[in-house]
C-alpha positions as CSV (number, residue, x, y, z in Angstrom):
1,A,-10.1,12.3,-13.0
2,D,-8.1,9.9,-10.7
3,I,-5.2,9.9,-13.2
4,V,-5.1,13.7,-13.5
5,E,-5.1,13.9,-9.7
6,D,-2.2,11.4,-9.5
7,E,-0.3,13.4,-12.1
8,M,-0.9,16.6,-10.1
9,E,0.3,14.9,-6.9
10,M,3.3,13.4,-8.6
11,A,4.2,16.9,-10.0
12,T,4.6,18.1,-6.5
13,V,7.2,15.4,-5.7
14,R,9.9,17.9,-6.7
15,H,7.5,20.6,-7.8
16,R,8.4,19.6,-11.4
17,P,6.1,17.8,-13.8
18,E,9.0,15.9,-15.2
19,A,9.9,14.4,-11.8
20,L,7.9,11.3,-12.6
21,E,9.4,10.8,-16.1
22,L,12.8,11.3,-14.6
23,L,12.2,8.6,-11.9
24,E,10.7,6.3,-14.6
25,A,13.9,6.7,-16.6
26,Q,16.3,6.3,-13.6
27,S,14.5,3.4,-11.9
28,K,13.2,0.0,-13.1
29,F,9.6,0.8,-12.5
30,T,6.8,1.7,-14.9
31,K,4.8,4.9,-14.6
32,K,1.8,3.0,-13.2
33,E,4.0,1.3,-10.6
34,L,5.5,4.6,-9.5
35,Q,2.0,6.0,-9.1
36,I,1.0,3.1,-6.8
37,L,4.2,3.4,-4.8
38,Y,3.7,7.1,-4.5
39,R,0.2,6.7,-3.2
40,G,1.4,4.3,-0.5
41,F,4.3,6.6,0.4
42,K,2.0,9.7,0.6
43,N,-0.3,7.8,3.0
44,E,2.5,7.5,5.5
45,D,3.4,11.2,5.3
46,P,0.9,13.3,3.5
47,S,2.5,16.6,4.4
48,N,5.7,16.8,2.4
49,G,6.5,13.6,0.7
50,V,9.4,12.6,2.9
51,V,9.6,10.0,5.6
52,N,11.7,10.6,8.7
53,E,13.3,7.8,10.7
54,E,10.5,7.5,13.3
55,T,7.9,7.0,10.6
56,F,10.2,4.5,8.9
57,K,10.5,2.5,12.1
58,E,6.8,2.5,12.7
59,I,6.1,1.2,9.2
60,Y,8.8,-1.4,9.5
61,S,7.6,-2.6,13.0
62,Q,4.3,-3.6,11.4
63,F,6.1,-6.3,9.4
64,F,7.8,-7.8,12.4
65,P,5.4,-7.6,15.3
66,Q,7.0,-10.6,17.0
67,G,10.4,-8.9,17.5
68,D,12.0,-5.5,17.9
69,S,12.9,-4.1,14.5
70,T,13.9,-0.6,15.5
71,T,17.7,-1.1,15.2
72,Y,17.5,-2.9,11.9
73,A,15.1,-0.2,10.6
74,H,17.6,2.4,11.7
75,F,20.3,0.7,9.6
76,L,17.9,0.3,6.7
77,F,16.8,3.9,6.9
78,N,20.5,5.0,6.6
79,A,20.9,2.8,3.6
80,F,17.9,4.4,1.9
81,D,18.8,7.9,3.0
82,T,21.6,8.2,0.3
83,D,22.3,11.9,0.8
84,H,22.3,11.4,4.6
85,N,20.0,14.4,5.4
86,G,17.9,12.5,7.9
87,S,14.9,11.8,5.7
88,V,14.0,9.4,3.0
89,S,12.4,11.2,0.0
90,F,10.2,9.4,-2.4
91,E,13.1,9.4,-4.9
92,D,15.4,7.9,-2.3
93,F,12.8,5.2,-1.6
94,V,12.1,4.4,-5.3
95,M,15.8,4.2,-6.2
96,G,16.5,1.8,-3.2
97,L,13.5,-0.3,-4.0
98,S,14.4,-0.4,-7.7
99,I,17.7,-1.9,-6.9
100,L,16.4,-4.4,-4.3
101,L,13.6,-5.7,-6.4
102,R,14.8,-5.3,-10.0
103,G,18.6,-4.7,-9.7
104,T,21.4,-6.8,-11.1
105,V,23.2,-9.1,-8.7
106,Q,26.1,-6.6,-8.7
107,E,23.7,-3.7,-7.8
108,K,22.1,-5.7,-5.1
109,L,25.4,-6.6,-3.6
110,N,26.6,-3.0,-3.7
111,W,23.4,-2.0,-1.9
112,A,23.9,-4.7,0.7
113,F,27.5,-3.7,1.3
114,N,26.4,-0.2,1.9
115,L,23.9,-1.4,4.4
116,Y,26.6,-3.3,6.4
117,D,29.2,-0.5,6.1
118,I,27.5,1.4,8.9
119,N,30.0,4.3,9.1
120,K,30.3,4.4,5.3
121,D,34.1,4.3,5.2
122,G,34.3,1.6,2.5
123,Y,35.0,-1.3,4.8
124,I,32.9,-3.7,6.8
125,T,34.4,-4.5,10.2
126,K,33.4,-7.4,12.5
127,E,31.7,-4.9,14.8
128,E,29.6,-3.5,12.0
129,M,28.5,-6.9,10.9
130,L,27.8,-7.9,14.5
131,D,25.6,-4.9,15.0
132,I,23.6,-5.8,11.9
133,M,23.4,-9.4,12.9
134,K,22.1,-8.6,16.4
135,A,19.6,-6.2,14.9
136,I,18.3,-9.0,12.6
137,Y,18.1,-11.5,15.5
138,D,16.2,-8.9,17.6
139,M,13.8,-8.3,14.7
140,M,13.1,-12.0,14.2
141,G,12.4,-12.0,17.9
142,K,10.5,-14.9,19.4
143,C,11.0,-17.1,16.3
144,T,14.7,-17.4,16.9
145,Y,15.7,-16.4,20.4
146,P,14.7,-19.3,22.7
147,V,16.2,-21.8,20.3
148,L,19.5,-20.0,19.8
149,K,22.3,-19.3,22.2
150,E,23.0,-15.7,23.1
151,D,26.3,-15.7,21.2
152,A,24.7,-17.0,17.9
153,P,25.1,-13.6,16.1
154,R,28.8,-13.5,17.0
155,Q,29.3,-17.1,15.7
156,H,27.5,-16.1,12.6
157,V,29.8,-13.2,12.1
158,E,33.0,-15.3,12.7
159,T,31.9,-17.7,10.0
160,F,31.1,-14.9,7.5
161,F,34.4,-13.2,8.2
162,Q,36.5,-16.3,7.7
163,K,34.9,-16.7,4.3
164,M,34.9,-13.1,3.2
165,D,38.1,-11.5,4.6
166,K,40.3,-13.0,1.9
167,N,43.5,-11.2,2.9
168,K,42.9,-11.6,6.6
169,D,43.4,-7.9,7.4
170,G,40.3,-7.7,9.7
171,V,38.1,-5.8,7.3
172,V,36.0,-6.7,4.3
173,T,36.2,-4.6,1.2
174,I,33.5,-4.3,-1.5
175,D,35.5,-6.6,-3.8
176,E,35.9,-9.2,-1.1
177,F,32.2,-8.9,-0.2
178,I,31.0,-9.3,-3.8
179,E,33.4,-12.1,-4.6
180,S,32.3,-14.1,-1.5
181,C,28.6,-13.5,-2.1
182,Q,28.8,-14.6,-5.7
183,K,30.2,-17.9,-4.6
């Protein structure tokens, strides 16, 4: 009976019974894995199967209780919200997770580039990278801060940029990013 219930629930994802089959075909997850993911996802937002940014931040803060993960969660949310409609659907979530957990190196690097490219203009600037770095340092919280100087994120970014910005034009393109990361 449990399985039938899961199937019925899954059918409501996009109000189409084939939604699960479609996701199974598009992602690198099995049907069983998708059912488990869906159950977890539904627990966070039983009403309509989408998670808004606030919920996303709440979930994320549980993983980093020692720091402030809100800014990083915001950037992560935007990377998952591929159609930029202000919510992460189960499909958005699965496709992002599929890449992060089972994707090729190329797919993972594309995803990471998209995370760093905050305004989605196809370039990573020092400012964007610094925003993400600061967010990561905030999230790690007490583990890192007393030990590290206040300007540690900036130094980190400078080092990255020297390596990545091959043509020294002040921005990192997807090609520069992938090439640097693969080294």
